C-alpha positions as CSV (number, residue, x, y, z in Angstrom):
1,M,-15.0,29.0,-55.1
2,F,-16.9,25.6,-54.5
3,T,-13.8,23.8,-54.9
4,A,-11.8,25.7,-52.3
5,L,-14.6,25.8,-49.9
6,L,-14.8,22.0,-50.4
7,H,-11.0,21.6,-49.8
8,S,-11.2,23.8,-46.5
9,F,-14.2,21.5,-45.3
10,L,-12.4,18.4,-46.0
11,Y,-9.1,19.6,-44.4
12,A,-11.1,20.8,-41.0
13,F,-13.2,17.5,-41.2
14,C,-9.8,15.2,-41.4
15,L,-8.1,17.5,-38.6
16,S,-11.2,17.1,-36.5
17,A,-11.1,13.4,-36.9
18,A,-7.6,13.2,-36.3
19,V,-7.9,15.0,-33.1
20,A,-11.0,13.0,-32.1
21,S,-9.0,9.6,-32.7
22,A,-6.2,10.6,-30.6
23,A,-6.5,8.1,-27.5
24,P,-4.3,7.4,-24.7
25,G,-3.1,3.7,-24.0
26,L,-0.5,2.1,-21.9
27,S,0.9,-1.4,-21.7
28,L,3.0,-3.0,-18.8
29,S,5.3,-5.9,-18.7
30,L,7.5,-7.5,-16.1
31,S,10.9,-9.4,-16.3
32,G,13.6,-10.5,-13.8
33,A,15.4,-13.8,-12.6
34,D,14.0,-17.0,-13.2
35,S,15.0,-18.2,-9.7
36,V,16.2,-16.2,-6.7
37,V,18.0,-17.3,-3.6
38,D,17.1,-15.2,-0.5
39,V,14.2,-12.8,-0.6
40,E,16.6,-9.8,-0.4
41,N,17.6,-10.7,-3.8
42,L,14.1,-10.7,-5.2
43,S,13.6,-7.8,-7.7
44,V,11.7,-7.3,-10.9
45,S,11.8,-4.8,-13.8
46,A,8.7,-3.2,-14.7
47,T,8.3,-1.5,-18.2
48,L,5.6,0.8,-19.0
49,T,5.1,1.7,-22.7
50,N,3.0,4.4,-24.2
51,T,1.0,2.5,-26.8
52,G,-1.4,5.4,-27.4
53,D,-1.1,8.2,-30.1
54,T,-0.9,11.2,-27.6
55,T,2.0,12.4,-25.4
56,M,1.0,11.2,-21.7
57,K,1.9,13.1,-18.5
58,I,1.9,10.5,-15.8
59,L,2.0,11.0,-12.0
60,K,4.6,9.0,-10.1
61,D,2.0,7.5,-7.8
62,P,3.6,5.8,-4.8
63,S,1.3,2.7,-5.5
64,S,2.0,2.5,-9.2
65,I,5.6,0.8,-10.7
66,L,6.7,4.4,-11.3
67,S,7.7,4.9,-7.7
68,P,10.4,2.5,-6.7
69,T,11.3,4.4,-3.5
70,F,8.2,3.3,-1.5
71,S,7.7,-0.4,-0.8
72,T,3.9,-0.3,-1.4
73,N,1.4,-3.0,-2.3
74,T,2.3,-2.7,-6.0
75,F,2.2,-6.2,-7.0
76,A,-0.1,-9.2,-6.8
77,I,2.0,-12.3,-6.0
78,D,0.4,-15.7,-6.3
79,S,1.5,-19.3,-5.8
80,A,0.0,-22.8,-5.6
81,S,0.6,-22.6,-1.8
82,G,-0.9,-18.8,-1.5
83,S,0.4,-15.3,-1.5
84,P,3.0,-13.7,0.5
85,S,2.0,-11.2,3.5
86,F,2.2,-7.5,2.6
87,V,4.5,-5.9,5.2
88,G,5.5,-2.7,3.3
89,V,4.6,0.8,3.6
90,K,1.2,2.7,3.5
91,V,1.4,6.2,2.0
92,K,-0.7,9.2,2.4
93,Y,-0.6,10.7,-1.2
94,N,-3.2,13.1,-2.9
95,P,-2.9,13.4,-6.5
96,F,-5.0,16.3,-6.9
97,Y,-2.5,18.3,-4.6
98,V,0.1,16.8,-6.9
99,V,-1.3,18.2,-10.0
100,K,-2.0,21.6,-8.2
101,K,1.6,21.9,-7.3
102,N,2.7,20.6,-10.7
103,R,6.4,20.0,-9.8
104,E,8.2,18.6,-12.6
105,E,9.7,15.7,-10.6
106,S,6.2,14.5,-9.8
107,F,5.6,13.3,-13.2
108,I,7.0,11.2,-16.0
109,V,6.2,12.3,-19.7
110,L,6.0,9.7,-22.4
111,S,5.7,10.3,-26.2
112,P,3.8,7.7,-28.3
113,G,6.0,4.7,-28.4
114,E,8.3,5.9,-25.7
115,A,9.0,3.4,-22.5
116,V,10.2,3.6,-19.1
117,T,11.7,0.9,-17.0
118,V,11.9,1.0,-13.2
119,D,13.3,-1.7,-10.9
120,H,11.5,-2.7,-7.8
121,A,13.1,-4.8,-4.8
122,L,10.4,-6.8,-3.2
123,A,11.8,-7.7,0.2
124,N,10.7,-4.6,2.1
125,A,7.2,-5.1,0.8
126,Y,6.4,-8.9,1.2
127,N,6.9,-11.6,3.6
128,F,7.0,-15.3,2.0
129,T,7.3,-17.1,5.0
130,R,3.4,-18.3,5.1
131,S,3.4,-19.4,1.4
132,G,7.2,-20.9,1.4
133,E,9.6,-21.8,-1.0
134,T,8.0,-22.2,-4.2
135,S,7.1,-20.8,-7.6
136,Y,5.5,-17.3,-7.7
137,T,3.6,-15.5,-10.4
138,I,4.1,-11.7,-10.1
139,A,1.7,-9.1,-11.7
140,P,1.9,-5.4,-11.4
141,S,-0.8,-2.9,-10.6
142,T,-2.3,-1.3,-13.7
143,L,-3.9,1.9,-12.5
144,F,-2.2,5.1,-13.4
145,Y,-3.3,8.8,-12.9
146,Y,-2.4,11.1,-15.8
147,I,-3.3,14.6,-16.9
148,D,-5.4,15.0,-20.0
149,T,-3.5,17.4,-22.4
150,D,-6.8,18.7,-23.8
151,T,-8.9,19.5,-20.6
152,N,-5.8,19.5,-18.2
153,E,-7.9,17.2,-15.9
154,L,-6.7,14.5,-13.8
155,M,-7.7,11.1,-15.4
156,T,-7.0,7.5,-14.4
157,L,-6.3,4.7,-17.1
158,N,-5.5,0.9,-16.6
159,A,-2.5,-0.3,-18.5
160,E,-2.8,-3.6,-20.3
161,T,-0.4,-6.2,-19.0
162,T,1.5,-7.9,-21.5
163,Q,3.8,-9.9,-19.5
164,K,3.7,-11.1,-15.8
165,H,6.7,-12.7,-14.3
166,T,7.3,-16.0,-12.7
167,V,10.2,-16.8,-10.3
168,E,11.3,-19.7,-8.1
169,L,12.1,-18.4,-4.6
170,S,14.1,-20.3,-1.9
171,G,16.2,-19.7,1.1
172,T,15.5,-16.8,3.5
173,L,11.7,-15.7,2.8
174,A,11.7,-12.5,5.1
175,I,14.0,-9.7,6.1
176,A,14.1,-8.7,9.8
177,R,12.5,-5.4,11.0
178,R,14.4,-3.0,13.4
179,E,13.2,-3.2,17.1
180,L,10.4,-0.8,18.0
181,K,11.1,2.5,19.8
182,K,8.9,3.3,22.9
183,R,9.3,6.9,23.4
184,I,9.5,10.0,21.3
185,T,12.5,10.5,19.2
186,Y,13.4,12.0,16.1
187,D,15.4,10.5,13.0
188,N,16.9,12.8,10.3
189,C,14.8,15.9,11.6
190,S,16.2,19.5,11.9
191,T,15.8,21.6,15.0
192,S,12.9,23.5,13.3
193,E,11.4,20.2,12.0
194,Q,11.2,18.8,15.6
195,S,9.6,22.0,16.8
196,T,7.0,21.7,13.9
197,L,6.5,18.0,14.9
198,V,5.6,18.9,18.5
199,S,3.1,21.3,17.3
200,A,1.8,18.8,14.8
201,A,1.5,16.1,17.5
202,A,-0.3,18.3,19.9
203,A,-2.6,19.2,17.0
204,A,-3.2,15.4,16.4
205,Q,-3.9,14.7,20.0
206,S,-6.5,17.4,20.0
207,Y,-8.2,15.9,16.9
208,L,-8.1,12.4,18.6
209,N,-9.5,13.5,21.9
210,N,-12.4,15.4,20.1
211,S,-13.0,12.5,17.9
212,Y,-13.3,9.8,20.4
213,R,-15.5,12.2,22.5
214,Y,-17.9,12.6,19.6
215,L,-18.2,9.0,18.8
216,D,-18.4,7.9,22.3
217,K,-21.4,10.4,22.9
218,N,-23.3,10.2,19.5
219,T,-24.3,6.5,19.2
220,S,-26.9,7.1,16.4
221,S,-26.7,8.6,12.9
222,T,-25.3,12.1,12.6
223,T,-24.2,14.1,9.6
224,R,-20.5,14.0,10.5
225,Y,-20.6,10.3,11.1
226,T,-22.4,9.2,7.7
227,T,-20.4,11.9,5.5
228,W,-17.3,9.9,6.3
229,F,-18.3,6.5,7.3
230,G,-21.6,5.8,5.6
231,T,-25.0,4.6,6.8
232,Y,-24.9,4.1,10.5
233,N,-25.1,0.9,12.3
234,S,-23.9,-0.1,15.8
235,S,-21.2,-2.6,14.6
236,R,-19.5,-0.2,12.4
237,H,-19.7,2.6,14.9
238,A,-18.2,0.4,17.6
239,E,-15.5,-0.6,15.2
240,V,-14.7,3.0,14.4
241,L,-14.7,3.9,18.1
242,S,-12.4,1.2,18.8
243,H,-9.9,2.5,16.3
244,F,-9.8,5.9,17.9
245,S,-9.7,4.3,21.5
246,N,-6.6,2.4,20.2
247,M,-5.0,5.7,19.1
248,L,-5.8,7.1,22.5
249,D,-3.6,4.4,24.0
250,H,-0.6,5.5,22.2
251,P,-0.2,9.3,22.4
252,Y,1.5,11.2,19.4
253,A,4.0,12.5,21.9
254,N,5.3,8.8,22.2
255,Y,6.0,8.1,18.5
256,T,9.3,8.2,16.5
257,Y,9.2,10.7,13.7
258,D,11.5,10.2,10.7
259,C,12.0,13.4,8.5
260,G,14.4,11.7,6.0
261,C,11.8,11.2,3.2
262,T,12.3,13.3,0.1
263,E,9.4,11.8,-2.0
264,E,6.3,13.4,-3.2
265,A,3.9,12.4,-0.4
266,Y,2.8,13.4,3.0
267,A,3.9,10.4,5.0
268,Y,4.1,6.9,5.3
269,V,4.5,3.9,7.7
270,Y,5.2,0.3,7.8
271,A,2.1,-1.0,9.3
272,D,3.5,-3.7,11.4
273,D,6.5,-1.4,12.5
274,F,4.5,0.3,15.2
275,G,5.3,3.9,16.4
276,I,7.4,5.1,13.5
277,I,6.0,7.6,11.1
278,H,8.0,8.8,8.1
279,L,7.4,12.5,6.9
280,C,7.7,13.3,3.2
281,V,7.9,16.7,1.4
282,D,4.2,17.5,1.3
283,F,4.0,17.3,5.0
284,W,6.0,20.4,5.4
285,D,4.0,22.4,2.9
286,A,0.5,21.3,5.0
287,P,-1.3,23.5,7.3
288,L,-0.9,22.7,11.0
289,T,-5.0,22.0,11.1
290,G,-7.6,22.1,8.5
291,T,-8.1,19.6,5.4
292,D,-5.0,17.5,4.7
293,S,-3.2,19.0,7.7
294,M,-0.2,18.1,9.7
295,G,-2.3,17.1,12.4
296,G,-4.6,15.0,10.3
297,T,-1.8,13.3,8.5
298,L,-0.8,11.9,11.8
299,I,-4.1,10.6,12.4
300,H,-4.3,9.1,8.8
301,E,-0.7,7.4,9.4
302,S,-1.4,6.1,12.8
303,S,-4.5,4.4,11.7
304,H,-2.6,2.4,9.4
305,F,-0.6,0.5,12.3
306,T,-2.0,-3.1,12.5
307,I,-2.3,-2.6,16.5
308,I,-4.3,0.5,16.0
309,A,-7.0,-0.1,13.1
310,G,-5.1,-1.6,10.2
311,T,-6.6,0.8,7.8
312,E,-5.9,0.7,4.1
313,D,-5.7,3.5,1.4
314,Y,-9.0,2.5,-0.6
315,V,-9.3,6.1,-1.9
316,Y,-7.7,9.6,-1.3
317,G,-9.1,12.9,-1.0
318,Q,-12.3,14.2,0.6
319,T,-14.4,13.6,-2.6
320,G,-13.3,10.2,-2.9
321,A,-13.6,9.4,0.9
322,E,-17.5,10.9,0.7
323,S,-18.2,8.6,-2.3
324,L,-16.8,5.6,-0.5
325,A,-18.8,6.3,2.8
326,E,-22.0,6.3,0.3
327,S,-21.1,3.3,-1.7
328,N,-19.3,1.1,0.7
329,P,-19.5,1.9,4.4
330,D,-17.7,-1.5,5.2
331,E,-14.6,-0.2,3.4
332,A,-15.1,3.3,4.6
333,I,-14.3,2.4,8.4
334,F,-11.2,1.0,7.3
335,N,-10.0,3.7,5.0
336,A,-7.4,6.0,6.4
337,D,-8.4,9.3,4.8
338,S,-11.7,8.7,6.0
339,H,-10.5,8.7,9.6
340,E,-8.3,11.8,9.0
341,Y,-11.4,13.7,7.5
342,F,-13.6,12.7,10.1
343,A,-11.0,13.9,12.6
344,E,-10.3,17.3,11.0
345,N,-14.0,18.1,10.6
346,N,-13.4,20.7,8.2
347,P,-15.9,22.0,7.0
348,S,-17.4,21.7,10.5
349,L,-20.2,18.9,10.7
350,A,-22.6,18.2,13.7
């Protein structure tokens, strides 16, 4: 009897230890040509390997190497003469929403030891004119979102970079952008999508008008301001006010809306390609107003334009934006989601 109990105890202990020892792990390496003539031929292959002992369900975050469609700032590129300018897209993406929807195509699943390789063309994301013809070292972004298989919670993990890539670049160093359009137009949009965008543009304009009036009137600390932009001071307040003032100079009825994106995201823009907003699949599922709404998304995306505010995507989601406001107000006033949530004001704050 004692022996049987002992064996049962040892089996349970070993099983528990095995479960406890299960840990996620990722490694990331880059490869590509040693030399390239003309930036349109510059590409790298990124290989992500599951080095842990548990299967990982990883989100295809547009800012990671798992999403080749979006030309985001996925790589750190350096040379002796400096770094190229980032001229790619800035995307509204909400990993919590992606997990909630749980679409199969939104994830990649890697078993222990399994790897995936994704090719990235860099011409749409970077302009090498400033740094010139020289040798560049390219390193990938290492942050990944994944779902913990035990708790089903969204987690983050930084992959270990095992191999960067070095390339000699010569010839043409930047690609030409298309001419800007100066009146409302639609590209790749159905009649119903155009009708929806009329309403979305009106909602965004209403949010914008309200936000500007509020900021212009309230020149001291308020709950609404500090929740999204952090501790009040006059210089940061003036900066945020200028962002919304710049938006007022460019009404949403004058933008070009492109409905051709089929990726898991709300929308994206090229910050230096003013006036063109690309709408993706999550945009059409969003409510017209409220948190992460259509109207709010247009506020978010327009704030990215260099001539408006030049915002970044430091954090996504209301929780992240509130935390950023508390920890780093200087970044919060240049965070796109912070502008959106201030404008949506849901729940309503005074």
